[in-house]
N, C-alpha and C positions, 0 to 999 in steps of 0.2 A: 197475299194477305194483307189486309188493311191495318195500318198503324194509327188510324184516327183515334186519339185518346188524349187525356191530360193527366199529368202527375203533378201533385200538389203537396208542398210542405209548409206547415204553419207552426211557428215557434211561439209559445206563450210562456211567460215568466211562471215559475213554480208556485208563486204566491197568487197568481191570477186565476180567472175562472176556467181552469183547464177543463173540467168536466163539461161545462156549458159549451165551450168552444169545440170540443171533440164531438159533442152531440150535433152542434150546428154543422160541422164538417162532414159528419156521417149523414146528415140529412140531404145533403147535396146529391148523393146517391146511395140510398139506403142498401142497395145490394152489395156495395163494396165495402170491405173492412177499412177501418182506420188504424194505422200502426203507431204505437207510441214508443218513444225513446227518450230517456231522462238523462240530463247532466246537471251539474250544479247551477247553471245559469238559465237554462231553458228546458222546457218540455216540448219535444218535437212530435208533431202530429203528421202523418203522411198517408196520402190515399192515392190510388191509381183509378181513374175514371174512363173506362173503355167507351168508346163512341161518344165522347163528350169533349167539346172544345168550347171556347168563348165562356169560360167559367169565372173570368175575372171579376165581374160585379158581384157574383155570389161569394167569392173569397173575400173581397173587400168588405162585404157585409159581415161575414164571419169575424174579420179582423176588428171591425168597428166595435164589437162587443168584448174585445179581448184585453183592453187596457193597452199595456206595452206589448207589441207583437210584431212579427215579421213574417213574411211569406214569400215563397218562390212558386212560380207556375210555369210548367213546361207543357205547351199545347202543340200537339203534332196534328197538323191539318192535312196529313197524307200527301196527296200529290199536289196541294196547294201551298205547301211550305210548313212552316212551323213558327210559333212565337214563344218568347221567353219573357217573363215578367216578374220583377221583384217589387214588393209592396212593404211598406212599414206603417205602423199605427201607434199613435200616442194620444191620449186624452180623447178617444173617440173620433180622431181625424185620421184618416187613411190616405196615404199618398203613394204614387208610382215613383219609385226610385230608379228603376231601370227597366227599359222595354226594348226588345228587338224583335222585328218581324223578319224571318228568313225566307225569302222566295225559293221555290224548287227551281232554281236556275243558277247558272254560273254568273255571279255579278260582273264578271269582266266581259260578258257577251251581251251587247246591247240587244241582239236578236232574241236570245233566250229570255232576257228580262221582259222584253216588249210581249213575247208570247205569253209568258207567266201572268203578266198583269192583265191580260184580257179576261181572266177568270174573276176579276174583282170589280164589284160595282156597289155604289152606295146611292140610294134614292134613284136608281135607274141610270146613274151616270158612272163612268170610270172612276175607279178609286185606287189610290196608291196606299197600300197598308203600311208601308214604312213612314208615311206622314206622322203617324201616331207615336213614333219611336222617341224615347227618352234615352239618349246615349251620349257618349263623349267622355272625356277624362273625368269630369266632376261625378258624373253618375257612377262610373266604375269605382272611383274613390269612395263614393257614399256606400256602394255595395259592399266593398271589402270592409269598411268600418262597421257596417250594420251586422255583417256575419263574423266579424273577427278573422277575416280571411287575408291571406298573403295578397297585397295589391298587385304584384307581379304576376301571381297565378290568375288573378281576375282578368288582367289585361291580356295575358296569354290566351285566355278562353275567349276573349272578344275577338282577338286576332284570328283564331281558329274557326270562329263562327263564320268568317268570310268563305271558308270552303265546306261549311255545313251541308251544302246541297249535295255534297258527295255521299253523305250519310242519311239522306232522307230514305225512308222505307225500312229503316233499322230502328227498333224500339229504343228510345233514349239516345239514338245516334246524333241528332243534330243539336244537342244541348251540351256544349263543352263546359258550361258554368256549373253543372251538377257536381262534377269532381272538384272544380276550383273552390267551391264553397263548402266542400266536406259533406255534401249530401248523399244519402243512400237511396237508390231507386226504390219506391214504395214496394213492399212485400215482406215476406217473413225476415229478410235481413235487416230490414229498417227498424225492428223493435218487436214489442209484443203487441197483440191485437187488442184494441180498446174494448173494455167490457168483456174480455174473454172470447170475443168472436173469432172465428177462424175463417180463412179464405175459402 
């Protein structure tokens, strides 16, 4: 069974354009419900997009209309690996806070990494998807601050990501940051359906 899909979480301030953002997120895939959860600081909108990856630009566009917002995107590229992205938005400007591409290969094995990279091209030339990563101590500190998460848990998730290739093929498996940021995988447990829709 293919795990090719994306999970998306968008957090908007309660006094922000919550309905507009929810509708924009819903428009990314009208066949999929958007789940809503509310706390005192944020309204969390979450959706699961089967058979869709590389949705970062669409989610960045959604964030740009949200005022103060943040998002996490877990993209499962199936046999090609997985990518994790955290975005933040303020005053219409969206930036990538953290990004990691995880190859479906043991990073300690040069042979496995070399074989995995054969699948990647850009403009007809070999491409290293990890070249676009935004990682390191500052990115992790920024993510922890953005989500109000324990920095030690965020760091531990980053360390666990080194062996995420072992969990490829399991829905949600290669994304240790989900738990570290206190996110709930999109679905009925993530909140109520936006606009009364059901899955």
